[in-house]
N, C-alpha and C positions, 0 to 999 in steps of 0.2 A: 711919441716914443713907442716902439713896438714891444710886444709881449716879452721877447727874449731880453731886451735891454732892461725892462722893468724888473724881471726876475734877477738879472745880474746885479742890479743896483741894490737889491735886498741882501745880497750875500754878506757884506760887511756887518750889517745890522744883526742878521741871524748868527754870525760868528761871534759877535760881541755878547749876545745873550747866552750863547753856549758856554763861553768862557766864564761869564759872571755866574751862571748857574752852577758850573763846576766848582768854582771857588766857594760859593755859598754852601754847597753840599759838603765839600771837604772841611770847611769851618764847622758846620753843624755836626759832621761825623767826629771831628776832633773833640768838640764840646761834649758830645755823647760819650766818647771813650773816657773823657775826664770824669763826667758824672757817674759813669758806671764803675770806674776803678779807683778814682783818686779823691773825689769830693767828700768822702766820709772823713778823711784825715787832713785834706788841704783845702785852702781857700784860694780864689783867684783875685781877691781884693787886697789892695795894698794895706799892710799893717794888720790884717786879720789872720792871726795864728790859730791853728787848731791843734790836733795831736801832732801834725806836721807843720812845717813853715808855710807861709803864703807862697804861692807859685807865681804871683804877679811879677813880671820882669825877670823870671828865672833864666831865660835863654840869654847867655852872655855874662851871667852873674857868677861870682866865685862861690864855691861851696862853703856852707856854714858862715855866711857873711851877714845875715840879718842879726842885728844886735839884740833884738827882743825875742829871740827864740833859743831855747836851751838844747843845742845840738849834742849828739853823742860824742864822746872823745874820738871815736873812729872817724866820724864825719868832720869834726873840727880839724883833725890831722890830715885829712885826705888831700887837700890842696888842689882840688879840681876846679875847672871852669866849665860851667854848664853850656857847652856848645851843643849844636844839634847832634853831631856824632857821639859826643860824650854822653848826652842824655839817652841816645839810642842804646849805647852799650850798657849804661846803668839800669835803664828800665827793662832790659832783657833779663838781668840777674843782679838786683841791688846788692845782695849779700856777697855775691862773687866779686863785685867791683870794690865795695867798701865793707871789708870784713869787720863786723861789730856794729854796723849801722842799726839804729833803733827801728828803721823802717822794715816791718815784717812782711811787706808785700812780696810775693814770690816772683814777680816779674810779669811783664806783658809779652807773651810768646809770639803773638801775631804781629809780624813786621809791618803790615799795612796799618793796623791800629796804632802801633808805636809812631809811625810816620805821621798819621793824622793827629795824634795827641801832641807830638812835638811841634808840628806846624801850628796847631791851636795855641800852645803855650807861647810860641814866638810872637803871637799877636798881642799878648797881654803886656801892658806897660807897667813898669815897676816904679819904685820910689825914685 
């Protein structure tokens, strides 16, 4: 095999590592955003409630649907489903989306960080 063919045969391997590296970085970045902004009040463990509800399995879940968490009346009445677009909207301005929510977080204004956070949350399996 000549040098050119050897180099060409490595392209799929190099591409695979580039993709895996990007995914790992995105996951780590989303976890970092969570730890920096959310972990004080929320857990990512199933059944572990803090000041806020567990976010394990939050993507796709109905708002105010964990039986063992005392949601605000506003959140209980919101009737949302936490899709990625809905989470993006809510995390931009929680009080603007659910007036009267107990969540005092002012919102995550950086869209890249919101995307990283939501992608991370989507990896968390729920009950």
